LUMLO-268190 format. One line per field, with one value per residue: residue number from 1; residue in three letters; x, z, y of N, C-alpha, C in turn. Coordinates in steps of 0.05 Angstrom, whole numbers, plus 5000, padded with zeros to 4 digits. Each point is the difference from the previous one (the first is absolute). Layout:
<nodes>
k	(NUM ...)
r	(ALA ...)
n_X	(X ...)
n_Z	(Z ...)
n_Y	(Y ...)
ca_X	(X ...)
ca_Z	(Z ...)
ca_Y	(Y ...)
c_X	(X ...)
c_Z	(Z ...)
c_Y	(Y ...)
</nodes>
This chain:
<nodes>
k	(1 2 3 4 5 6 7 8 9 10 11 12 13 14 15 16 17 18 19 20 21 22 23 24 25 26 27 28 29 30 31 32 33 34 35 36 37 38 39 40 41 42 43 44 45 46 47 48 49 50 51 52 53 54 55 56 57 58 59 60 61 62 63 64 65 66 67 68 69 70 71 72 73 74 75 76 77 78 79 80 81 82 83 84 85 86 87 88 89 90 91 92 93 94 95 96 97 98 99 100 101 102 103 104 105 106 107 108 109 110 111 112 113 114 115 116 117 118 119 120 121 122 123 124 125 126 127 128 129 130 131 132 133 134 135 136 137 138 139 140 141 142 143 144 145 146 147 148 149 150 151 152 153 154 155 156 157 158 159 160 161 162 163 164 165 166 167 168 169 170 171 172 173 174 175 176 177 178 179 180 181 182 183 184 185 186 187 188 189 190 191 192 193 194 195 196 197 198 199 200 201 202 203 204 205 206 207 208 209 210 211 212 213 214 215 216 217 218 219 220 221 222 223 224 225 226 227 228 229 230 231 232 233 234 235 236 237 238 239 240 241 242 243 244 245 246 247 248 249 250 251 252 253 254 255 256 257 258 259 260 261 262 263 264 265 266 267 268 269 270 271 272 273 274 275 276 277 278 279 280 281 282 283 284 285 286 287 288 289 290 291 292 293 294 295 296 297 298 299 300 301 302 303 304 305 306 307 308 309 310 311 312 313 314 315 316 317 318 319 320 321 322 323 324 325 326 327 328 329 330 331 332 333 334 335 336 337 338)
r	(MET ILE ARG VAL ARG GLY ARG MET ARG CYS LEU GLY LEU PRO ALA VAL TRP GLY ALA ALA ALA VAL VAL TYR LYS LEU ALA CYS PRO LEU ALA GLN GLN ASN ASP LEU PRO SER ARG VAL LEU THR SER ALA VAL PHE PHE VAL VAL GLY THR GLY LEU ILE VAL HIS VAL ARG ARG SER LEU THR ARG GLU LEU ARG GLN LEU ARG ARG ILE ALA GLY ALA ALA GLN HIS ALA LEU LEU ARG PRO PRO PRO SER HIS VAL GLY GLY LEU ASP VAL ALA ALA ALA GLN VAL SER ALA GLU ARG GLY ALA ALA ILE GLY GLY ASP LEU TYR GLU VAL VAL ALA THR ASP HIS GLY VAL ARG ALA VAL MET GLY ASP VAL ARG GLY HIS GLY ILE GLY ALA LEU GLY THR ALA ALA ALA VAL LEU GLY CYS PHE ARG GLU ALA ALA HIS ASP GLU LYS ASP LEU GLY GLY VAL LEU ARG ARG LEU GLU ARG ALA LEU ASP ARG HIS LEU ARG ARG GLN HIS PRO THR GLY ASP ILE GLU GLU PHE VAL THR LEU LEU LEU VAL GLU VAL ARG ALA ASP GLY GLU ILE LEU ALA LEU ASN CYS GLY HIS PRO TRP PRO TYR ARG LEU SER GLY SER GLU VAL ALA GLN LEU ALA ALA GLY ASP PRO TYR PRO PRO LEU GLY LEU PHE PRO LEU PRO ASP THR ASP LEU PRO THR VAL ARG LEU GLY CYS LEU ARG PRO GLY ASP GLY LEU PHE LEU HIS THR ASP GLY ALA GLN ASP ALA ARG ASP GLY ARG GLY ARG PHE PHE PRO LEU ALA ASP VAL LEU GLU ARG ALA VAL ARG ASP GLY PRO ALA SER SER ARG GLU VAL LEU HIS ARG VAL SER THR ALA LEU ARG HIS HIS VAL ARG GLY ALA PRO ALA ASP ASP ILE ALA LEU LEU VAL LEU THR ASN GLY PRO GLY VAL PRO PRO GLY ALA ARG GLY ALA ALA GLN PRO ALA THR CYS PRO ARG PRO ALA LYS HIS LEU)
n_X	(5013 5021 5013 4983 5000 5023 4988 4982 5011 5022 4969 4996 5026 5016 4974 5001 5022 5005 4982 5020 5012 4984 5000 5017 5004 4980 5001 5028 4985 5023 4991 4983 5024 5003 5004 5018 5000 4983 5008 5021 4976 4984 5017 4998 4963 4989 5014 4987 4979 4999 5016 4972 4995 5017 5010 4971 5002 5022 4990 4975 5021 5010 4979 4985 5025 5001 4971 4999 5014 4981 4980 5012 5007 4974 5007 5017 4986 4976 5005 5022 4992 5014 5007 5004 5014 4983 5012 4993 5014 4980 5021 4972 4995 4981 4986 4983 5000 4984 5001 4986 5003 5002 5009 4985 4979 5009 5018 5011 5013 4998 5027 5007 4995 5007 5002 4989 5007 4999 5007 4971 5011 4982 5008 4974 4991 4976 4996 5011 5001 4997 4971 5003 5016 4992 4975 5025 5021 4980 4986 5016 4996 4972 5007 5018 4977 4981 5015 5018 4975 4974 5024 5010 5000 5021 5003 4993 5012 5010 5006 5001 5023 4996 4988 5006 5026 4999 5000 5021 5010 4991 5004 5019 5011 4971 5006 5024 4995 5009 5015 4995 5017 5019 5026 5012 5009 5000 5004 5015 5008 5017 5001 5008 4982 4999 4995 4976 4990 4973 4999 4979 5023 5011 5009 5025 5001 5012 5031 4991 5024 5005 5027 4991 4989 4979 4998 4991 5003 4971 5007 4989 4973 4980 4981 4989 4988 4991 5025 5011 4994 4998 5022 4986 5025 5024 5007 5012 5012 5015 5024 4995 5024 5017 4987 5022 5007 4979 4989 4998 4975 5005 4974 4992 4983 4992 4981 5017 5012 4970 5004 4981 5027 4997 5036 4985 5009 5013 4988 5023 4987 5012 5009 4974 4987 5006 4993 4973 5004 5007 4987 4995 4990 4980 4987 4985 4982 5022 4996 4980 5006 5021 4989 4982 5016 5018 4985 4975 5030 5002 4978 5013 4984 4976 5001 5002 5006 4973 5005 5017 5003 5014 5007 5017 5011 5024 5002 5004 4994 4996 4986 5021 5025 4999 4978 5000 4995 4987 4995 5030 4996 5000 4982 5003 5016 4980 4994 5015 4988 5019)
n_Z	(4994 5017 4991 5005 5025 5004 4992 5013 5021 4989 4990 5032 5010 4986 5008 5023 4998 4985 5031 5015 4993 5018 5023 5004 4992 5020 5022 5004 4998 5012 5010 4994 5011 4974 5005 4992 5015 4996 4968 4999 5002 4980 4977 5007 5007 4978 4984 5013 5004 4977 5008 5009 4974 4982 4998 4992 4982 4987 5009 4993 4983 5004 5012 4981 4983 5008 4991 4961 4990 5012 4982 4979 5008 5007 4976 4993 5022 5004 4976 4987 5022 5001 4996 5029 5010 5025 4996 5026 4997 4989 4983 4991 4971 4991 4965 4988 4979 5002 4987 5016 4983 5011 4993 5032 4990 5010 4993 5016 5028 5026 5016 5027 5010 5019 4996 5019 4975 5002 4992 4995 4973 4981 4978 4988 4977 5002 4981 4981 4999 5023 4998 4979 5004 5014 4996 4984 4988 4998 4980 4987 5000 5000 4989 4986 4989 4995 4978 4990 5016 4987 4970 5005 4987 4988 4999 5033 5008 4993 5009 5019 4989 4994 5023 5009 4986 5014 5026 4993 4985 5020 5008 4991 4995 5005 4974 5018 4979 5030 4987 5022 5008 5026 5002 5020 5009 5023 5010 5011 5009 5018 5036 4984 4984 5001 4977 5002 4979 4985 4977 4995 4988 5031 4989 5010 5020 5011 5013 5010 4997 5011 4969 5015 4970 5008 4968 5024 4978 5018 4976 4990 4998 5014 4987 4998 5020 4997 5001 5029 5010 5017 5001 5001 4995 5019 5014 5002 5008 4985 5007 5005 5029 5002 5022 4991 5022 4990 5003 4975 5001 4970 5015 4977 4985 4981 5005 5025 5004 4993 5012 4978 4988 4984 5008 5016 5023 5008 5017 5002 5006 4996 4980 4998 5013 4984 4979 5010 4998 4975 5007 4996 5020 4990 5013 5007 5004 5011 5009 5015 5002 5001 5014 5022 5009 5009 5025 5021 5003 4998 5011 5006 5020 4996 5019 4987 5027 5017 5018 5021 5013 5023 5023 5001 5034 5003 5009 4981 5025 5011 5009 5022 4995 4983 4986 4973 5010 5017 4976 5010 4962 4998 4981 4985 4987 4996 4973 4984 4994 4988)
n_Y	(4970 5008 4982 4994 5008 4981 4972 5013 5008 4987 4992 5012 5005 4983 4983 5024 5002 4973 4996 5014 4984 4977 5011 5009 4975 4987 5019 4992 5026 5006 4968 5004 5020 5008 5016 5014 5025 4994 4994 5022 5008 4982 4996 5028 5000 4983 5027 5019 4996 5006 5016 5009 4984 5013 5019 5008 4983 5019 5022 4990 5008 5026 5002 4983 5006 5022 5003 4983 5006 5021 4997 5014 5026 4999 4996 5010 5022 4986 4991 5014 4994 5022 4982 5006 5022 4991 4968 5000 5026 4993 5010 5023 5003 5019 4983 5015 4990 5004 4982 5006 5014 5024 4975 4994 4977 4979 4979 5023 4972 5012 4984 5017 4978 5013 4978 4976 4988 5039 5023 4995 4996 5014 4993 5022 4985 5017 4977 5027 5027 5024 5013 4982 4996 5036 4981 4990 5020 5008 4984 5000 5026 4996 4982 5010 5019 4975 4990 5029 5001 4990 5006 4971 4991 5006 4970 5005 5021 4983 4975 5010 5010 4978 4988 5026 4987 4976 5004 5024 4958 4983 5016 5003 4961 4993 5000 5020 5019 5019 5000 4985 5012 4995 5013 4992 5014 4988 5013 4996 5017 4981 4992 4975 5016 4969 4989 5000 4987 5009 4987 5015 4988 5010 5036 4985 5007 5025 4986 5022 5011 5029 5004 4985 4989 4986 4990 4999 4991 4980 4999 4977 5019 5007 4981 5024 5012 4991 4990 4993 4972 5007 4988 4974 4989 4997 5030 4989 5025 5024 4999 5022 4995 5033 5016 5004 5002 5018 4992 5006 4992 4997 4994 4983 5018 4981 5021 4997 4983 4996 5023 5007 5008 5021 4993 4988 5021 4971 4999 5006 4987 4971 5014 5007 4975 4992 5020 4991 4978 5017 5019 4972 4989 4998 5015 4985 5026 5000 4970 4991 5016 4998 4972 5007 5016 4983 4995 5019 4997 4969 4996 5023 4984 4989 4983 4973 5001 4990 5021 4976 5005 4993 5011 4973 5024 4984 5034 5016 5014 4982 4994 5008 4989 5008 4988 5013 5025 4990 4973 4989 5001 4981 5003 4972 5011 5004 4981 5007 5006 5003)
ca_X	(4987 5023 5015 4984 4992 5019 5002 4976 5016 5011 4981 4979 5012 4996 4968 4993 5006 4975 4977 5005 5006 4983 4979 5015 4990 4965 4984 5006 4994 5022 5009 4982 5003 5017 5013 5025 4999 4981 5018 5020 4993 5003 5020 5016 4989 5017 5031 5007 4986 5015 5018 4998 4993 5019 5011 4989 4995 5027 5010 4984 5010 5031 4986 4994 5022 5013 4986 5009 5034 5001 4987 5020 5019 4989 4992 5024 5016 4990 5010 5020 5013 5016 5019 5006 5031 5023 4976 5012 5022 5011 4995 4981 4987 4987 5001 4986 4989 4969 5014 4975 5006 4979 4987 5018 5004 5011 4997 5031 4992 5025 4993 5020 4987 5015 4990 5026 5015 5019 4991 4992 4985 4992 5001 4985 4999 4984 4996 4986 4998 4983 4982 4989 5009 4993 4989 5011 5016 4985 4996 5024 5014 4989 5003 5036 5005 4996 5018 5026 4994 4988 5013 5035 5021 4985 4978 4962 4981 4997 4962 4971 5003 4994 4965 4996 4991 4982 4978 4993 5005 4972 4982 5013 4998 4989 4998 5029 5015 5021 5013 5020 5022 5012 5023 5002 5031 5005 5020 5012 5035 4997 5014 5036 5002 4991 4992 4991 4979 4986 4998 4987 4999 5017 5035 5021 5012 5023 5008 5015 5018 5019 5004 4989 4979 4993 4958 4994 4982 5015 4984 4975 4989 4969 4988 4982 4975 4963 5003 5006 4995 5037 5005 4990 5028 5002 5013 5025 5014 5017 5023 5007 5017 4998 4993 5013 5004 5003 5000 4977 4986 4979 4986 4989 4987 5021 5002 5028 5019 4989 4995 5018 4996 4996 5010 4996 5021 4986 5016 5022 4996 5016 5021 4976 4996 5037 5005 4985 5021 5029 5020 5003 4972 4979 4977 4971 4984 5020 5001 4967 5001 5022 4991 4977 5020 5017 4989 4985 5014 4998 4974 4989 4980 4985 5016 4983 4990 4999 5029 4997 5035 5001 5035 5011 5018 5008 5026 4998 4978 4984 5010 5023 4979 4972 5002 5023 5029 5008 5013 5013 4989 5016 4999 5027 4995 4988 5024 4993 4975 4991)
ca_Z	(5012 5001 4974 4979 5009 4986 4969 4988 5006 4987 4987 5002 4987 4977 4987 4997 4975 4984 4999 4991 4970 4979 5006 4982 4968 4988 5005 4997 4970 4986 4986 4986 4974 4985 4992 5014 5025 5022 5005 5013 5033 5012 5000 5024 5019 5002 5016 5024 5003 4990 5014 5027 5008 4994 5027 5024 5004 5006 5034 5016 5003 5016 5017 5005 5003 5017 5019 5003 5009 5026 5022 4997 5024 5027 4996 4992 5017 5016 4981 5002 5022 5002 5023 5014 4997 5012 5003 5010 5002 4971 4989 4978 4979 4976 4982 4976 4983 4984 4975 4984 5005 5025 5027 5027 5006 4975 5003 5004 5017 5018 5037 5018 5033 5024 5021 5011 4986 4989 4975 4980 4976 4980 4966 4980 4966 4997 4974 4991 5008 5002 5013 4997 5015 5022 5013 4991 5023 5025 5019 5008 5029 5028 5004 5010 5033 5017 4995 5021 5032 5016 4996 5015 4973 4968 4980 5004 4986 4969 4999 5002 4970 4974 5006 4996 4974 4988 4998 4998 4974 4991 5015 4982 4971 5006 4977 5005 4981 4990 5018 5021 5012 5002 5001 5028 5013 5022 5022 5021 5013 5012 5017 5005 4977 4990 4982 4983 4982 4982 4971 4982 4967 5002 5001 5023 5010 5007 5028 5006 5017 4997 4982 4991 5008 4986 5001 5020 4989 5012 4984 4991 5017 5001 4984 5004 5019 4991 4968 5002 5031 5019 5001 5031 5012 5008 4982 5018 4994 4988 5008 4985 5017 5016 4990 5023 4999 4975 4973 4985 4988 4976 4992 4976 4978 4978 4991 5006 4985 4972 4987 4979 4997 4974 4974 5005 5008 5029 5023 5014 5033 5012 5004 5015 5033 5009 5007 5020 5030 4999 5022 5034 5010 5002 5010 4986 4986 4980 4984 4979 4983 4970 4983 4982 4982 4970 4984 4984 4979 4978 4983 5003 5001 5011 4987 4982 5015 5032 5013 5022 5012 5020 5001 5029 4998 5027 5016 4996 5005 5024 5037 5012 5015 4973 4999 4983 5003 5040 5008 4980 4992 5006 4981 4970 4960 4968 4982 4972 4967 4987)
ca_Y	(5027 5016 5006 5002 5033 5031 5008 5021 5027 5004 4998 5019 5019 4995 4998 5027 5010 4988 5007 5022 5002 4989 5025 5025 4995 4992 5016 5035 5017 5001 4979 4997 5019 4981 5033 4989 5012 4980 4980 4995 5007 4978 4988 5006 4996 4976 4990 5002 4966 4972 5002 4990 4977 4981 5002 4986 4973 4993 4990 4975 4975 5006 4998 4969 4982 5015 4983 4980 5005 4998 4973 4975 5003 4996 4969 5003 5015 4983 4969 4995 5027 5009 4980 5014 5010 4978 4973 4976 5009 5008 5024 4990 5019 4981 5015 4980 5020 4993 5000 5011 5030 5009 4975 5002 4979 4981 4966 4987 5010 4996 5003 4992 4997 4981 4981 4979 4985 5011 5018 4992 5019 4980 5016 4979 5016 4985 5004 5014 5012 5015 4998 4980 4981 5004 4983 4971 5008 5009 4967 4998 5018 4998 4980 5001 5016 4989 4968 5002 5001 4979 4974 4997 5010 5014 4987 4990 5029 5001 4983 5022 5030 4975 5001 5014 5004 4981 5013 5022 5015 4980 5027 5021 4993 4979 4992 4991 4998 5018 4988 5019 4985 5019 4982 4996 4996 4985 5013 5000 5010 4994 5017 4998 5004 4983 5015 4975 5006 4984 5020 4993 5020 5014 4989 5001 5024 5000 5008 5020 4991 5024 4997 4974 4992 4966 4987 4980 4990 4976 4969 5005 5014 4980 5021 5027 4994 4992 4992 4967 4994 4996 4973 4987 4997 5018 5018 5013 5023 5005 5014 5021 5013 5010 5024 5007 5028 5019 4980 5005 4984 5008 4993 5023 4978 4996 5020 5015 4980 5000 5027 5006 5023 5010 4979 4972 4984 4997 5017 4988 4994 4995 5024 5016 4996 4999 5020 5013 4986 5009 5017 4985 4993 5029 4999 4987 5020 5007 4987 5008 5035 4990 4987 4996 5030 4986 4989 5022 5020 4983 4993 5024 5008 4976 4976 4990 4980 5003 4995 5008 5008 4996 4996 4994 5012 4991 5014 5037 5018 4976 5018 4989 4966 4988 4976 4997 5013 4987 4983 4995 4983 4975 4989 5009 5028 4982 5001 5030 5000 5026)
c_X	(5014 5002 4973 4996 5026 5001 4977 5015 5016 4995 4989 5003 4999 4974 4995 5017 4993 4977 4995 5014 4975 4971 5010 4994 4980 4991 5015 5004 5029 5012 4981 5004 5026 5022 5028 5009 4982 5012 5018 4994 4994 5013 5023 4995 5006 5027 5003 4989 5017 5033 5005 4988 5029 5017 4987 5002 5031 5005 4986 5010 5027 4995 5006 5021 5014 4995 5008 5028 5003 4992 5019 5024 4999 4994 5024 5022 4988 5005 5029 5012 5035 5020 5010 5032 5018 4977 5024 5030 5020 4988 4992 4996 4993 4985 4983 4993 4987 4997 4976 4993 4977 4992 5026 5007 5006 4990 5023 4984 5029 4979 5017 4990 5018 4981 5020 5006 5026 4980 5001 4992 4995 4995 4996 4989 4976 4996 4983 5005 4978 4979 4987 5026 5001 4984 5010 5015 4990 4998 5034 5014 4981 5007 5023 4999 4989 5018 5015 5009 4997 5018 5022 5010 4988 4989 4979 5001 5006 4974 4984 4994 4991 4981 4985 4991 4989 4962 4989 4993 4979 4971 4995 4987 4989 5000 5028 5000 5017 5032 5022 5023 5015 5023 5007 5028 4994 5022 5003 5012 4990 5011 5034 5005 4994 4983 4978 4983 4990 4997 4982 4993 5012 5016 5004 5008 5029 5008 5028 5022 5023 4988 4999 4971 5004 4975 4999 4982 5017 4977 4978 4980 4966 4993 4986 4977 4974 5015 5001 4993 5026 4999 4988 5015 4997 5011 5026 5015 5015 5022 5016 5025 4987 4998 5018 4998 5013 4996 4965 4985 4983 4985 4982 4979 5011 4987 5026 5017 4988 5000 5024 4998 4993 5006 4994 5021 4986 5007 5022 4996 5025 5025 4992 5014 5047 5006 4983 5024 5028 5010 4987 4972 4980 4971 4981 4999 5030 5005 4983 5005 5023 4983 4978 5000 5002 4974 4990 5013 5004 4975 4986 4968 4984 5018 4983 4987 5011 5036 4987 5037 4988 5030 4987 5023 5008 5008 4990 4968 4997 5010 5010 4972 4983 5020 5029 5026 5006 5009 5013 4994 5019 4994 5021 4989 4991 5020 4987 4984 4996 4997)
c_Z	(4993 4967 4977 5002 4992 4969 4994 5004 4973 4967 4996 4971 4976 4992 4998 4975 4980 4994 4983 4967 4980 5000 4980 4968 4997 5011 4989 4971 4987 4988 4978 4963 4988 4995 5013 5021 5016 5005 5005 5040 5007 5004 5028 5022 5001 5006 5025 5012 5003 5011 5029 5012 5003 5031 5031 5005 5002 5032 5007 4992 5001 5034 5015 4999 5026 5032 5006 5012 5037 5011 4984 5020 5022 4999 5000 5033 5018 4989 5007 5016 5003 5028 5022 4992 5013 5002 5017 5006 4964 4987 4982 4980 4978 4990 4981 4975 4970 4965 4985 5002 5019 5020 5015 5003 4980 5008 5013 5035 5020 5028 5011 5029 5017 5020 5014 4992 4980 4982 4978 4969 4981 4984 4980 4979 4986 4969 4992 5017 4999 5018 5003 5021 5023 5022 5008 5032 5032 5013 5011 5022 5017 5008 5019 5027 5028 5009 5012 5027 4999 4989 5017 4972 4973 4990 5003 4988 4964 4998 5005 4983 4983 5005 4998 4975 4978 5002 4987 4968 4991 5005 4972 4974 5006 4979 4991 4970 4988 5019 5018 5014 5020 5008 5026 5017 5031 5016 5032 5020 5033 5021 4990 4969 4975 4974 4992 4981 4985 4980 4980 4971 4994 5004 5019 5017 4991 5020 4992 5020 5000 4976 4975 4989 4991 5009 5010 4978 5006 4987 4983 5012 4989 4973 5008 5013 4974 4964 4996 5031 5012 5010 5028 5022 5024 4980 5010 5000 4991 5021 4985 5005 5025 4996 5029 5005 4985 4970 4995 4983 4978 4988 4965 4985 4974 4979 4996 4980 4962 4993 4988 4984 4973 4983 5006 5022 5028 5023 5016 5034 5016 4995 5016 5023 5009 5000 5018 5035 4995 5019 5031 5008 4997 5007 4976 4985 4980 4968 4974 4993 4986 4980 4978 4981 4975 4973 4975 4980 4981 4990 4985 4999 5013 4985 4987 5016 5039 5007 5027 5018 5027 5017 5035 5007 5033 5009 4996 5002 5018 5023 5014 5019 4982 5001 4983 5011 5022 4990 4975 4986 4993 4974 4978 4983 4986 4985 4979 4988 4981 4967)
c_Y	(5024 5002 5010 5032 5017 4995 5011 5020 4995 5006 5026 5035 4995 5003 5029 5012 4993 5015 5036 5007 4998 5017 5026 4989 5007 5028 5033 5006 4999 4980 4995 5010 4990 5020 4984 5006 4978 4969 4997 5005 4971 4980 5001 4986 4963 4987 5008 4977 4978 5001 5001 4977 4974 5014 4986 4969 4991 5011 4981 4974 4991 5003 4972 4989 5001 4975 4972 5001 4995 4967 4971 5003 4984 4967 4982 4994 4973 4976 5006 5022 5002 4979 5021 4994 4976 4984 4979 5006 5005 5026 4986 5014 4982 5030 4990 5021 4986 5007 5019 5030 5008 4980 5009 4967 4975 4975 4993 5007 4992 5010 4990 4995 4990 4982 4986 4992 5012 5012 4991 5018 4985 5022 4977 5016 4989 5000 5016 5031 5023 4996 4967 4982 5005 4978 4980 5014 5000 4974 4990 5008 4998 4969 4999 5013 4982 4978 5006 4995 4972 4965 5003 5003 5007 4978 5008 5029 4999 4982 5022 5016 4980 5003 5026 5024 4987 5009 5017 5008 4985 5019 5018 4994 4974 4983 4980 5007 5022 4992 5030 4998 5023 4993 5019 4998 5005 5004 4996 5003 4996 5016 5010 5004 4987 5005 4970 5009 4976 5013 4981 5016 5035 5004 5005 5029 5003 5015 5025 4988 5013 4995 4978 4998 4974 4998 4969 4974 4968 4976 5023 5002 4979 5025 5012 4987 4996 4995 4963 5005 4998 4968 4996 5003 5025 5030 5006 5022 4992 5015 5021 5001 5012 5031 5017 5040 5020 4980 5002 4972 5021 4990 5011 4977 5005 5027 5016 4990 5010 5022 5008 5034 5009 4980 4977 4987 4996 5021 4984 5002 5000 5023 5026 4997 5001 5032 5013 4999 5002 5008 4994 4995 5024 4986 4991 5022 5011 4989 5004 5019 4993 4983 5020 5033 4983 4986 5008 5021 4977 5003 5028 5009 4972 4979 4978 4980 5013 4996 5011 4990 4995 4995 5005 4997 4987 5013 5025 5006 4974 5015 4980 4972 4990 4963 4989 5007 4997 4975 4990 4974 4972 4984 5010 5009 4986 5000 5027 4989 5019 4997)
</nodes>
C-alpha cells in the first residue's frame, strides 16, 4: 500500500501537466489558430510540458535507484558483515568487490569466528555473481555461523554446510533443473598457531612469513559443494603448517587470480603478495590495502567475476596477551608451493 501511494504521488504531477496541456490545446483560443505566432506558442507550451515530464521522471528514477542502493548496502552489511579487526587474537581484514557495476553485493562469501576449538574461517564462491547468488551465499553463511561453534572438527562443519546448501537448492529449484554449486575453503587456526583446512574446489590460501610467500596447496580438494555429494567416510582435515607470530594467512576467491587486464594478462597474485610483505611483517589491513589497490589498477574498473579477500595475521595489531602473540608456535613450517 505504501509503495502504491508513493507511485501515485510520483505520477500526480505529470498527470496534472499533461491535463493542462490537453486543456490548453482543446479550450484555449490561441491553440485553435493556425497563424505562425499561435503555432510557436503552442509548440513552446508542449515543449515545456514534455521537458518537465522528462526531468520529473528522471529525478524519480534517480531517487528510486539511490533507495535500491541503500537497501543493497544494508543487505550486504547484514549478510557479509565486516569481521572485527581482531578475532581470537588474530588481526583480521576483509574486502569484497562485485562484478556487477553499481552492485554492492555478489556471490562471494567469507566469515571469521572465534570458537572453543580455535579461530575458524570460511571463504566461498557461489556459482554466478551479483544479486542472483545472494540467497545461496546467505544459506551457507547462516549455517557456518552456527556450525563453527557446535562442531568439534571441520569435517562436521562441512557436513552441516552440505546439508544446508542441499535444502536451499531443493527449495529454490524443486525440479532440480538448475546446476548450482559453491566452492569452499574452511580454515581453523588453533591456539598454538597450527593451521587445519578442508577444501571443496577452492583456491588454496597463501602463507605470508616475513618476506616469504608460499601457497599452502596440500593435495587435491574435494569437489565443490552441490556438484557431487561428499564421501560417506570421515573427512580428515589437512594440516597446512603453522601461523607463527608475525605470519599472515591470505584467503581469496578465484576472481582474484583470474582477473585480467585490458590485454588479457592474469593478475600476478603471488608477485603482488611478495611486494606487499617485502618490507617485513605488515598488519592484515596493510596487506589487504596493497593487494586490493594493485588489483583495481590491474582490471581498471569492475572485474569480470566477484572477488573476495581475507587476511588473518598473527602478530601486528594484536593486543598484548592475545592467543597467537603470547604463545610460541611449535608446529613445523610447511613446504612452499608457488
